[in-house]
C-alpha positions in Angstrom: -60.0 -47.7 28.9 -58.7 -48.6 25.8 -59.6 -45.8 23.7 -57.0 -43.5 25.8 -53.9 -45.3 24.9 -55.3 -45.2 21.2 -55.9 -41.2 21.3 -52.8 -40.8 23.2 -51.0 -42.8 20.7 -52.4 -40.9 18.1 -51.6 -37.6 19.1 -48.0 -38.4 19.8 -47.8 -39.5 15.9 -49.5 -36.3 14.9 -47.3 -34.1 17.0 -44.3 -36.2 15.7 -45.8 -35.1 12.1 -46.1 -31.7 12.6 -42.4 -31.6 13.8 -41.3 -33.3 10.6 -42.8 -30.6 8.7 -41.8 -27.8 10.5 -38.2 -29.2 11.0 -38.2 -29.5 7.2 -39.8 -26.2 6.4 -37.0 -24.7 8.6 -34.5 -26.8 6.6 -35.5 -25.5 3.1 -36.0 -21.5 4.6 -32.3 -22.0 5.8 -31.5 -23.3 2.3 -32.4 -20.3 0.6 -31.1 -17.7 2.9 -27.6 -19.7 2.1 -28.4 -19.3 -1.2 -29.5 -15.7 -1.4 -25.9 -14.5 0.7 -23.5 -16.5 -1.6 -24.8 -16.2 -4.9 -26.8 -12.8 -4.3 -29.6 -14.3 -6.1 -33.2 -16.2 -5.5 -33.0 -20.0 -5.7 -34.7 -19.9 -9.1 -32.0 -17.7 -10.5 -34.2 -14.6 -10.3 -33.5 -10.7 -10.0 -30.4 -9.7 -7.8 -30.2 -9.6 -4.0 -29.3 -7.1 -1.8 -25.6 -7.6 -2.1 -25.3 -5.6 -5.9 -26.9 -2.9 -4.9 -24.9 -2.9 -1.5 -21.6 -3.3 -3.1 -22.3 -0.7 -6.2 -23.2 1.8 -3.3 -19.8 1.1 -1.4 -17.9 1.5 -4.7 -19.7 5.1 -5.1 -18.5 6.0 -1.6 -15.1 4.7 -2.2 -14.7 6.6 -5.2 -16.4 9.7 -4.0 -13.8 12.3 -3.0 -13.8 13.4 0.8 -14.5 16.9 0.4 -17.8 15.8 -1.0 -19.0 14.4 1.8 -19.2 17.8 3.3 -22.1 18.4 0.4 -23.9 15.3 1.4 -23.9 16.4 4.8 -25.2 19.0 4.1 -28.1 17.4 1.5 -29.2 15.3 4.5 -29.3 18.1 7.2 -31.5 20.4 4.6 -33.6 17.7 4.1 -34.2 16.8 8.2 -34.3 20.5 8.7 -36.6 21.6 5.6 -34.2 24.4 4.7 -31.7 25.4 2.3 -29.3 26.6 4.2 -27.8 23.5 5.2 -26.8 22.2 1.6 -25.7 25.7 0.8 -23.2 25.6 4.0 -22.2 22.1 2.6 -21.3 23.3 -0.6 -19.1 26.1 0.3 -17.0 23.5 2.6 -16.4 21.6 -0.7 -13.3 23.8 -1.7 -12.3 24.6 2.1 -12.2 20.6 2.0 -10.1 20.2 -1.2 -7.8 22.8 -0.1 -6.9 21.1 3.2 -6.8 17.6 1.2 -4.2 19.1 -1.5 -2.2 20.4 1.3 -2.3 17.4 3.2 -1.0 15.2 -0.3 1.8 17.8 -0.5 3.0 17.2 2.7 3.3 13.8 2.4 4.6 14.2 -0.9 7.6 16.2 0.9 8.4 14.1 3.3 8.7 11.4 0.8 10.7 13.5 -1.4 13.0 14.1 2.0 13.5 10.8 2.8 14.5 9.5 -0.7 17.0 12.2 -0.7 18.3 10.9 2.7 18.6 7.5 1.2 20.1 8.7 -2.0 23.0 9.9 -0.1 23.7 7.3 1.9 23.3 5.3 -1.2 25.8 7.3 -3.1 28.4 7.1 -0.4 28.6 3.5 -0.3 28.8 3.3 -3.8 31.7 5.9 -3.8 33.2 3.7 -1.2 33.2 0.5 -3.0 35.2 2.3 -5.6 33.0 3.5 -8.4 33.7 7.0 -10.1 30.9 9.5 -8.8 29.2 9.7 -12.0 28.6 6.0 -12.4 27.7 6.0 -8.4 24.9 8.8 -8.9 23.3 6.7 -11.8 23.0 3.5 -10.1 22.0 5.2 -6.7 19.3 6.9 -8.6 18.1 4.1 -10.5 17.8 2.7 -6.9 16.4 4.6 -4.6 15.2 7.6 -6.6 15.6 11.0 -4.8 15.6 13.1 -7.3 12.1 13.2 -8.7 11.2 15.4 -11.4 14.9 16.3 -12.2 16.1 13.1 -12.3 16.7 13.1 -15.9 18.6 16.2 -16.1 21.2 15.3 -13.4 21.7 12.1 -14.8 22.3 13.5 -18.2 24.7 15.8 -16.5 26.6 13.0 -14.7 26.4 10.3 -17.5 27.6 13.2 -20.5 30.2 15.3 -18.2 28.1 18.2 -17.5 28.0 20.4 -14.4 26.4 18.5 -11.9 26.2 20.5 -9.0 24.3 23.2 -10.9 21.9 20.7 -11.8 21.4 19.6 -8.4 21.1 23.1 -7.0 18.4 23.2 -9.7 16.7 19.9 -8.4 16.7 21.1 -5.3 14.5 24.0 -5.6 11.7 20.6 -5.1 9.6 20.8 -1.8 11.8 18.6 0.3 14.7 18.1 -2.0 16.7 20.8 -0.1 19.1 18.3 1.1 20.5 18.1 -2.9 21.9 21.5 -1.9 24.0 19.5 0.4 24.9 17.3 -2.3 25.8 19.8 -4.5 28.3 21.2 -2.4 29.5 17.9 -1.5 30.6 17.5 -5.2 31.7 20.5 -6.3 34.2 20.2 -3.3 35.3 16.9 -4.3 35.9 17.9 -7.7 37.1 21.2 -7.2 39.4 20.2 -4.3 39.8 16.5 -4.4 38.2 15.9 -0.8 36.9 13.0 -0.1 32.9 12.5 -1.6 31.9 9.5 0.8 33.1 10.9 4.1 31.1 14.5 3.0 28.4 12.5 2.3 28.1 10.5 5.6 27.8 13.5 7.0 25.3 14.9 5.0 23.2 11.7 5.5 23.4 11.9 9.1 22.7 15.8 9.1 19.2 15.0 7.2 18.2 12.0 9.3 18.4 14.0 12.4 16.7 17.2 11.1 14.2 14.5 9.8 13.5 13.0 13.4 13.6 16.4 15.1 10.2 17.0 12.6 8.7 14.0 13.3 9.1 14.7 17.0 7.7 18.4 16.7 4.9 16.9 15.0 4.3 13.8 17.5 4.4 16.9 20.6 1.9 18.7 18.3 -0.3 16.1 17.6 -2.2 16.6 21.0 -2.9 20.1 20.1 -4.5 19.1 16.6 -6.6 16.3 18.3 -7.8 18.6 20.9 -9.0 21.3 17.8 -10.8 18.7 16.5 -12.5 17.4 19.2 -13.7 20.8 19.9 -14.9 21.8 16.5 -17.0 18.6 16.7 -18.4 19.3 20.0 -21.4 21.6 18.4 -22.5 18.4 16.3 -22.7 16.3 19.2 -24.9 19.1 20.9 -26.9 18.9 18.1 -27.1 15.3 18.5 -28.0 15.7 22.0 -30.8 18.2 21.4 -32.4 15.6 18.7 -32.3 12.8 21.4 -34.3 15.1 24.2 -36.7 15.6 21.7 -35.6 19.5 21.4 -35.5 19.9 17.5 -32.6 22.1 17.5 -32.7 21.9 13.8 -35.7 23.8 13.6 -34.6 26.5 16.3 -31.3 27.1 14.4 -32.9 26.9 10.5 -36.5 28.9 11.0 -35.7 31.5 13.8 -34.1 34.7 14.0 -32.5 34.1 17.2 -31.5 30.3 16.0 -29.9 32.3 12.6 -28.0 34.4 14.4 -26.4 31.7 17.2 -25.6 29.9 14.0 -23.8 32.5 12.1 -22.1 33.3 15.6 -20.9 30.0 16.6 -19.5 29.2 12.7 -17.8 32.4 12.8 -15.9 31.6 16.4 -15.3 28.0 15.2 -13.6 29.1 12.5 -11.9 31.8 14.1 -10.3 28.9 16.7 -9.4 26.6 14.0 -7.8 29.4 12.3 -5.6 30.2 15.4 -4.6 26.9 16.1 -3.7 26.3 12.8 -1.2 28.9 13.0 0.1 28.1 16.5 1.2 24.7 15.2 2.6 26.4 11.6 4.4 28.9 13.7 5.6 26.3 15.6 6.6 23.9 13.0 8.6 27.0 11.3 10.5 27.9 14.4 11.9 24.3 14.7 
C-alpha cells in the first residue's frame, strides 16, 4: 500500500516539472514575439521582420496617384479572369480619373481663392476704418490674408508706387474664384474718383460675396444626395460580380470569354458611362443656373 502514495507523489512531481517546462517555453516564445513586433527584427539581430516590407508597401501605395489604382484593378482582374481586356480598360481609365482629380483640385483652389477674396475685403475695410490710407491698408490686408493669388505682386506694386490699382485688381479678377476683385476695383475707383467712403462699400461687397458663397455651399449640399446616388448606382455592377463569384457562377469567365458576355460588357459600359455623364450634366446645369 505504501507504493501507491509514492507513485502518486512521483506523478505529481513529474506533472509539475512538465508544467514548469511548458510555462518557460511559452514565456520564451512570447518574449521572441515581442522582440519581433517591436523592433521589426529577430532576437539575434537577423533579417528584418514583416514591419519593414509592410511599411515600404504602405509608402509606395501612399505615393501612388489615385488614378493609377484603375490600372492596378485592371491588372488584378486580368490575372483573375485570364484575359488582357481588363488591363486595357484599366489603362484607359487612368487619363479619365486624372481629369476628374485635376478638376476637383481646380474646384477646391477656386473655392479657397474666393474665400481669400472675402477675407481680403473684410480686412481691408477694417484697415481703412482704422485710419490708414487705402494703399497702405491694401498692403497690410494682402499681407495678412492674401486674396490676390498670382497677381499679388502687380497689385501691391501699383498700390505702393501710385499706379492704377483698379486696373490691376480688374486684371487679377480674371483668375478662377477671384471674380470678387472686380467689385473691389469698382469700390476703389469710386472712392478715389468721387471721394466716397471705401470702408462702407467694402463692407457691402464682403456681405454680398459671403451671401453668394453660402448660396453655393447650400446648393452643393442639396446636390450631394444626387451625386452619392449616382456613385452608388455606378458601383452596383461590381457588387453583382462579387455576388456572382461568391455563388460560384464565375461571371468573369462569362464576361471575358464568351460572345454574349462581351456584348453585355460593352453595352453595360456604354450605358453606365452615359448615365454618369447625364447626372454630371444635370448637376452642372443646376450649379450654373444658381
